[in-house]
C-alpha positions as CSV (number, residue, x, y, z in Angstrom):
1,M,-22.6,-53.4,10.5
2,K,-21.8,-57.0,10.1
3,F,-23.9,-59.7,11.6
4,Q,-21.7,-61.3,14.2
5,G,-23.7,-63.4,16.6
6,R,-26.3,-64.3,19.1
7,S,-26.1,-61.0,21.1
8,Q,-27.5,-59.1,18.1
9,I,-30.4,-61.4,17.7
10,E,-31.2,-61.2,21.4
11,A,-31.1,-57.4,21.3
12,L,-33.5,-57.3,18.4
13,A,-35.8,-59.9,20.0
14,K,-36.0,-57.7,23.2
15,F,-37.0,-54.6,21.2
16,K,-40.4,-53.3,22.3
17,G,-42.6,-52.0,19.5
18,Q,-45.1,-50.6,22.0
19,G,-47.9,-52.2,20.0
20,E,-46.9,-50.5,16.8
21,P,-46.0,-52.6,13.7
22,V,-42.3,-52.8,12.7
23,T,-40.6,-53.7,9.5
24,S,-38.1,-56.5,8.9
25,F,-36.4,-56.6,5.5
26,Y,-34.1,-59.3,3.9
27,L,-32.4,-59.2,0.5
28,D,-30.2,-61.7,-1.2
29,T,-27.2,-59.7,-2.5
30,D,-24.8,-62.6,-3.3
31,K,-22.9,-61.2,-6.3
32,G,-21.4,-64.6,-6.8
33,R,-24.8,-65.9,-8.0
34,L,-26.6,-62.7,-9.0
35,N,-25.5,-59.7,-11.0
36,K,-26.1,-56.2,-9.9
37,K,-29.0,-55.7,-12.3
38,E,-30.8,-58.8,-11.0
39,I,-30.4,-57.7,-7.4
40,Q,-31.7,-54.2,-8.2
41,L,-34.7,-55.6,-9.9
42,A,-35.4,-57.9,-7.0
43,L,-35.1,-55.0,-4.6
44,K,-37.5,-52.8,-6.7
45,N,-40.1,-55.6,-6.9
46,L,-39.8,-56.5,-3.2
47,L,-40.4,-53.0,-2.0
48,S,-43.2,-52.3,-4.5
49,E,-45.1,-55.4,-3.3
50,A,-44.4,-54.4,0.3
51,K,-45.9,-50.9,-0.2
52,T,-49.0,-52.5,-1.7
53,R,-49.4,-54.8,1.3
54,A,-48.9,-52.0,3.7
55,G,-51.7,-50.0,2.1
56,E,-54.0,-53.1,2.4
57,L,-53.4,-53.8,6.1
58,G,-56.5,-51.9,7.2
59,A,-54.5,-50.2,9.9
60,A,-54.8,-46.6,11.1
61,K,-53.3,-44.0,8.7
62,D,-50.4,-43.1,11.0
63,R,-49.3,-46.7,11.2
64,I,-49.4,-47.2,7.5
65,D,-47.5,-44.0,7.0
66,A,-44.8,-45.2,9.5
67,L,-44.4,-48.5,7.5
68,L,-44.1,-46.6,4.3
69,R,-41.4,-44.4,5.9
70,D,-39.6,-47.6,6.9
71,L,-39.7,-48.8,3.3
72,D,-38.4,-45.5,1.9
73,L,-35.5,-45.6,4.4
74,I,-34.8,-49.2,3.4
75,A,-34.8,-48.3,-0.3
76,D,-32.3,-45.5,0.2
77,H,-30.0,-47.7,2.4
78,S,-30.2,-50.7,0.1
79,S,-29.3,-48.7,-3.0
80,Q,-26.2,-47.3,-1.3
81,A,-25.2,-50.7,0.1
82,L,-25.3,-52.4,-3.3
83,G,-22.6,-50.0,-4.5
84,S,-20.4,-50.2,-1.4
85,S,-20.8,-53.7,0.1
86,N,-19.8,-57.1,-1.1
87,A,-21.9,-58.9,1.6
88,A,-23.9,-61.9,0.4
89,G,-27.1,-60.6,2.2
90,L,-28.7,-57.6,3.8
91,A,-31.1,-57.3,6.7
92,V,-32.7,-54.2,7.9
93,F,-34.9,-53.7,11.0
94,S,-36.8,-50.4,11.1
95,A,-39.4,-48.9,13.5
96,S,-39.6,-45.3,12.4
97,Q,-42.2,-44.3,15.0
98,Q,-39.8,-45.4,17.7
99,K,-36.8,-44.0,15.8
100,F,-35.2,-47.5,15.7
101,W,-33.0,-48.6,12.9
102,E,-30.4,-51.4,12.4
103,A,-28.9,-52.7,9.2
104,L,-26.8,-55.9,9.1
105,E,-24.5,-57.3,6.4
106,L,-25.1,-61.1,6.2
107,P,-22.6,-63.8,5.2
108,H,-25.3,-65.8,3.5
109,G,-28.0,-64.7,1.0
110,P,-31.4,-64.9,2.7
111,R,-34.8,-65.4,1.1
112,N,-36.1,-62.0,-0.2
113,R,-38.9,-60.8,2.1
114,V,-40.5,-57.9,3.9
115,I,-42.4,-58.7,7.1
116,F,-44.7,-56.3,8.9
117,D,-45.4,-57.5,12.5
118,L,-45.4,-56.4,16.1
119,N,-41.9,-57.9,16.5
120,F,-38.9,-58.1,14.3
121,Y,-38.7,-61.2,12.1
122,L,-35.4,-62.9,13.3
123,R,-35.7,-66.5,12.1
124,P,-33.3,-66.0,9.1
125,L,-30.6,-64.6,11.5
126,A,-31.1,-67.6,13.8
127,S,-30.7,-69.9,10.8
128,I,-27.5,-68.2,9.7
129,L,-26.1,-68.5,13.2
130,D,-26.8,-72.2,13.1
131,K,-24.5,-72.6,10.1
132,Y,-21.4,-71.2,11.9
133,S,-19.4,-71.8,15.0
134,P,-16.6,-69.4,16.0
135,A,-13.4,-71.2,15.4
136,C,-9.7,-70.8,16.1
137,V,-7.5,-72.4,13.5
138,L,-4.0,-73.4,14.5
139,L,-1.5,-74.5,11.8
140,V,1.7,-75.7,13.3
141,S,4.9,-77.0,11.7
142,R,8.3,-77.9,13.2
143,R,9.3,-74.2,13.3
144,E,6.2,-72.2,12.8
145,A,2.7,-71.8,14.3
146,V,0.0,-69.6,12.8
147,W,-3.4,-68.7,14.3
148,Y,-6.6,-67.6,12.5
149,N,-10.0,-66.6,13.7
150,V,-12.8,-67.9,11.4
151,S,-16.3,-66.6,12.1
152,M,-19.3,-66.1,9.9
153,G,-17.4,-67.3,6.8
154,E,-14.5,-64.8,7.2
155,I,-10.9,-65.4,8.2
156,K,-8.7,-63.1,10.2
157,A,-5.0,-63.6,11.1
158,L,-4.4,-63.6,14.9
159,D,-0.8,-64.4,15.5
160,R,2.4,-66.1,14.2
161,I,5.5,-67.4,16.0
162,E,8.7,-69.0,14.8
163,S,11.0,-71.3,16.9
164,D,14.6,-72.3,16.4
165,V,14.2,-76.0,16.0
166,P,17.1,-77.9,14.4
167,G,16.6,-80.1,11.4
168,R,16.3,-83.8,11.6
169,V,19.3,-86.0,11.8
170,R,20.2,-87.1,8.3
171,E,20.2,-90.8,7.8
172,G,23.8,-92.1,7.8
173,G,25.1,-88.8,9.1
174,F,25.8,-90.0,12.6
175,E,26.0,-93.3,14.3
176,G,25.2,-94.9,17.6
177,T,25.2,-92.8,20.8
178,E,25.9,-89.5,19.0
179,A,22.9,-89.9,16.7
180,K,20.6,-90.6,19.6
181,R,21.9,-87.6,21.6
182,I,21.3,-85.3,18.6
183,E,17.8,-86.8,18.2
184,R,17.0,-86.1,21.8
185,H,18.3,-82.5,21.4
186,V,16.1,-81.9,18.3
187,D,13.1,-83.5,20.0
188,A,13.5,-81.3,23.1
189,H,13.5,-78.2,20.9
190,L,10.4,-79.5,19.0
191,Q,8.5,-80.2,22.2
192,E,9.4,-76.7,23.5
193,H,8.0,-75.3,20.3
194,Y,4.8,-77.3,20.7
195,K,4.5,-76.2,24.4
196,K,4.9,-72.6,23.5
197,S,2.3,-72.9,20.7
198,A,-0.1,-74.6,23.1
199,Q,0.3,-71.9,25.7
200,R,-0.3,-69.2,23.1
201,T,-3.4,-70.9,22.0
202,F,-4.7,-70.9,25.6
203,E,-3.9,-67.1,25.9
204,I,-5.8,-66.5,22.6
205,S,-8.8,-68.5,24.0
206,K,-9.1,-66.2,27.0
207,K,-9.1,-63.0,24.9
208,L,-11.2,-64.3,22.0
209,P,-13.4,-67.2,23.1
210,F,-14.3,-69.7,20.4
211,D,-16.4,-72.9,20.1
212,W,-14.1,-75.0,18.0
213,L,-10.4,-75.5,17.7
214,L,-9.2,-76.8,14.3
215,I,-5.6,-78.0,14.1
216,G,-3.3,-78.6,11.2
217,C,-0.1,-80.3,12.2
218,E,2.5,-81.7,9.8
219,D,4.5,-84.9,10.1
220,N,1.7,-86.7,11.9
221,H,2.7,-85.0,15.2
222,S,-0.8,-83.9,16.1
223,G,-0.9,-86.3,19.1
224,D,2.5,-85.0,20.4
225,F,1.3,-81.4,20.1
226,E,-2.2,-81.9,21.5
227,A,-0.6,-83.5,24.6
228,H,0.6,-80.0,25.5
229,L,-2.9,-78.4,25.2
230,H,-4.9,-77.4,28.2
231,S,-7.7,-79.9,28.9
232,Y,-10.2,-77.1,28.3
233,L,-8.8,-76.7,24.7
234,R,-8.5,-80.4,24.0
235,D,-12.3,-80.6,24.5
236,K,-12.7,-78.0,21.8
237,V,-10.7,-79.8,19.1
238,K,-13.2,-80.7,16.4
239,A,-11.1,-81.6,13.4
240,R,-7.6,-82.0,11.9
241,L,-6.8,-79.9,8.8
242,H,-4.5,-80.5,5.9
243,A,-3.5,-76.8,5.7
244,H,0.0,-75.7,6.4
245,P,1.3,-72.4,8.1
246,T,2.6,-71.3,4.7
247,D,-0.8,-71.6,2.9
248,P,-2.6,-68.4,1.9
249,P,-5.6,-67.5,4.1
250,A,-8.1,-68.0,1.2
251,K,-7.0,-71.6,0.9
252,V,-7.2,-72.2,4.7
253,L,-10.7,-70.7,4.8
254,Q,-11.9,-72.9,1.9
255,E,-10.9,-76.0,3.9
256,V,-12.3,-74.7,7.1
257,L,-15.7,-74.0,5.5
258,E,-15.8,-77.5,4.1
259,V,-15.0,-79.0,7.4
260,E,-17.5,-76.7,9.1
261,S,-20.3,-77.8,6.8
262,R,-19.7,-81.5,7.5
263,L,-19.5,-80.9,11.3
264,K,-22.7,-78.8,11.3
265,K,-24.6,-81.5,9.4
266,A,-23.3,-84.1,11.9
267,E,-24.5,-81.8,14.8
268,E,-27.9,-81.6,13.3
269,E,-28.2,-85.3,12.9
270,E,-27.0,-85.8,16.5
271,A,-29.5,-83.3,17.8
272,V,-32.4,-85.0,16.1
273,Q,-31.3,-88.5,17.2
274,K,-31.0,-87.3,20.8
275,L,-34.5,-85.7,20.6
276,V,-36.0,-88.9,19.2
277,A,-34.3,-91.0,21.8
278,E,-35.6,-88.8,24.6
279,L,-39.1,-88.9,23.1
280,E,-39.1,-92.7,22.9
281,R,-38.1,-93.2,26.5
282,G,-40.7,-90.6,27.7
283,G,-38.0,-88.3,29.0
284,L,-37.6,-84.5,29.0
285,A,-38.7,-83.8,25.4
286,T,-41.8,-83.1,23.4
287,S,-42.8,-83.0,19.7
288,G,-45.4,-81.7,17.4
289,L,-46.4,-78.1,17.0
290,R,-49.4,-78.0,19.5
291,D,-47.7,-79.7,22.4
292,T,-44.4,-77.8,21.8
293,I,-46.2,-74.5,21.9
294,H,-48.1,-75.6,25.0
295,R,-44.8,-76.5,26.8
296,L,-43.3,-73.2,25.6
297,N,-46.2,-71.3,27.3
298,Q,-45.4,-73.3,30.5
299,F,-41.8,-72.1,30.4
300,E,-40.6,-75.7,30.1
301,V,-38.6,-75.4,26.8
302,Q,-34.8,-75.3,27.0
303,T,-33.9,-76.0,23.4
304,L,-36.2,-75.7,20.4
305,V,-35.5,-78.1,17.5
306,V,-37.3,-77.1,14.3
307,T,-37.2,-77.8,10.6
308,H,-35.7,-75.0,8.6
309,N,-38.4,-72.9,6.8
310,L,-41.3,-74.7,8.7
311,S,-44.1,-72.1,8.9
312,R,-47.6,-71.9,10.3
313,P,-49.9,-69.0,11.1
314,G,-51.2,-68.7,14.6
315,R,-52.3,-66.4,17.4
316,V,-50.8,-64.6,20.4
317,C,-52.2,-63.2,23.6
318,P,-51.6,-59.5,23.5
319,T,-51.3,-59.4,27.4
320,H,-49.3,-62.5,28.3
321,K,-47.6,-63.1,24.9
322,F,-48.6,-66.8,25.1
323,L,-48.8,-68.5,21.7
324,Y,-51.7,-70.5,20.3
325,L,-52.6,-72.4,17.2
326,D,-56.2,-71.4,16.8
327,E,-57.6,-70.1,20.1
328,L,-59.6,-66.9,19.4
329,Q,-59.5,-66.0,23.1
330,C,-56.7,-66.3,25.6
331,P,-57.7,-69.1,28.1
332,I,-56.2,-67.0,30.9
333,D,-57.9,-63.7,30.6
334,D,-60.5,-64.3,27.8
335,K,-59.0,-61.4,25.8
336,K,-59.1,-61.7,22.0
337,T,-55.9,-63.1,20.6
338,D,-54.0,-61.4,17.8
339,I,-53.1,-63.1,14.5
340,V,-49.4,-63.7,13.8
341,Q,-48.1,-64.5,10.3
342,D,-45.6,-67.2,11.5
343,L,-46.1,-69.0,14.8
344,I,-42.8,-70.8,14.4
345,D,-40.9,-67.5,14.2
346,E,-42.8,-66.3,17.3
347,A,-41.7,-69.5,19.1
348,I,-38.1,-69.0,18.1
349,E,-38.1,-65.4,19.3
350,T,-39.7,-66.4,22.6
351,V,-37.1,-69.1,23.3
352,L,-34.2,-66.6,22.5
353,K,-35.7,-64.0,24.7
354,R,-35.8,-66.4,27.6
355,G,-32.1,-67.4,27.1
356,G,-32.8,-70.8,25.5
357,T,-31.3,-72.2,22.3
358,V,-32.7,-73.0,18.9
359,R,-31.5,-75.7,16.5
360,Q,-32.8,-75.4,12.9
361,I,-32.6,-78.6,11.0
362,E,-32.3,-78.9,7.2
363,P,-34.9,-81.3,5.7
364,P,-35.3,-84.1,5.2
365,S,-34.6,-85.5,8.6
366,K,-36.2,-87.8,11.2
367,L,-37.8,-84.7,12.7
368,D,-40.3,-84.8,9.8
369,R,-42.0,-87.8,11.4
370,Y,-42.7,-85.7,14.5
371,G,-44.3,-82.7,12.8
372,G,-41.0,-81.0,12.0
373,I,-40.7,-79.5,15.5
374,G,-39.9,-80.5,19.0
375,A,-38.1,-79.4,22.1
376,F,-35.8,-80.5,25.0
377,L,-37.5,-79.6,28.3
378,K,-36.1,-78.1,31.5
379,Y,-38.6,-80.1,33.5
380,K,-42.1,-81.4,33.3
381,A,-44.9,-79.4,34.9
C-alpha cells in the first residue's frame, strides 16, 4: 500500500498496543541512489542489529518472541518488496501479538531504523507528509486544457478538454471595423474556453480536494483565465507554471516538484517567523522542550513546530499518557513513569491523536534559538 496522507498516520497513532511492545521499521530503498546489493546489505544489518537489541531488552520471553516474529515477518516482506517495488522507501508497522500489520511504500527514502516501543514510531511519516501538499495542476492554452493530480511525488492525468477557438487575426489581413469585429468574435470564444476550463476545475475540486492549484497559461493570459475561477479556487492558486498542455507528464512533474520544494521552504520560514513574533509579543505560543511538553499535557497545543530530527529521551505516565522530561513519578497519581526513547516523537503522536497539526522545520532556522521546538496554543490555562 502506498503512503497517501494524514489519515494513515492518525490510524496508526490510535492503535492500542495494550501495553505490549510493537515494532516500527523504516528502510531506504531509493534505487536512484542505492543499488540492490547495497539495499539488501543494509536490510540484513538492520534486522540483525534489531534482533540483538530485542534479546537485550530484559522483557518477558513472550514479548521478546513477539518482537522476533515481527522481525521475521518484516524480513520476508522486505525481500519480496525489493524485487517488486520501485518505491524510494519502505515502512512496516507490526504487532504480531495483536495480529496487526501494515506496510507502506514511501515516496522518500527514510533513515534506516527499527524501533521497539509501546506505540508505533510515526515521525518519519509526518516528516514526509510535511514535504508534500496535494496539488491540482491545470495547463491551459487557447484551445486545450489539461488537468493533473500531483500527490506524494507522483502525477496522474485527470482530464483534458479541447475548444473550437479561432486563430488570431493576422496583421494586415483585415482593416478597421471588420478586424475589430473578428477580434471580438475570437475573444468571445477564448473567454468561453476559459470559463469552461474554470468550471471543470471547480468540479474536480469537489470530487478530489486539493491544497494547491498550480496553473500554466500561455500568452500571458493567466489573469484573464483566473478571473473566471471560483473565489474558493483563487485562494488556492500558489504558483504559475511554464509547462504547456502538450508537455509530457514527466516534464510537468519535474517542474511541479521544483516549485513545491520552494513553496514548502517558504512555508517553513513563515511558520517559524509567525511563532517567533507570537512569542515576542507574549501571545498564544510557547517554546523550549520543557514548557512545550507542559502545555501539551495541559491540552493547550494546537500546532507543534519542531526541528526535523530533534530527539530527546524522556518519560511517560502509563495511566494518563502525560509526557515528562525527567520526572520519575507522575505528579498526578505518583505512579512510576516509563522511559520512552524519543520524547519528541511521543509529542508528535500526541498532537496528531488530538487532531492538531505538526510542522517539522529543516535546520538551520530561527527555531534553533528557542530550543528547536515550540507550539501555537489554543488558549492559555
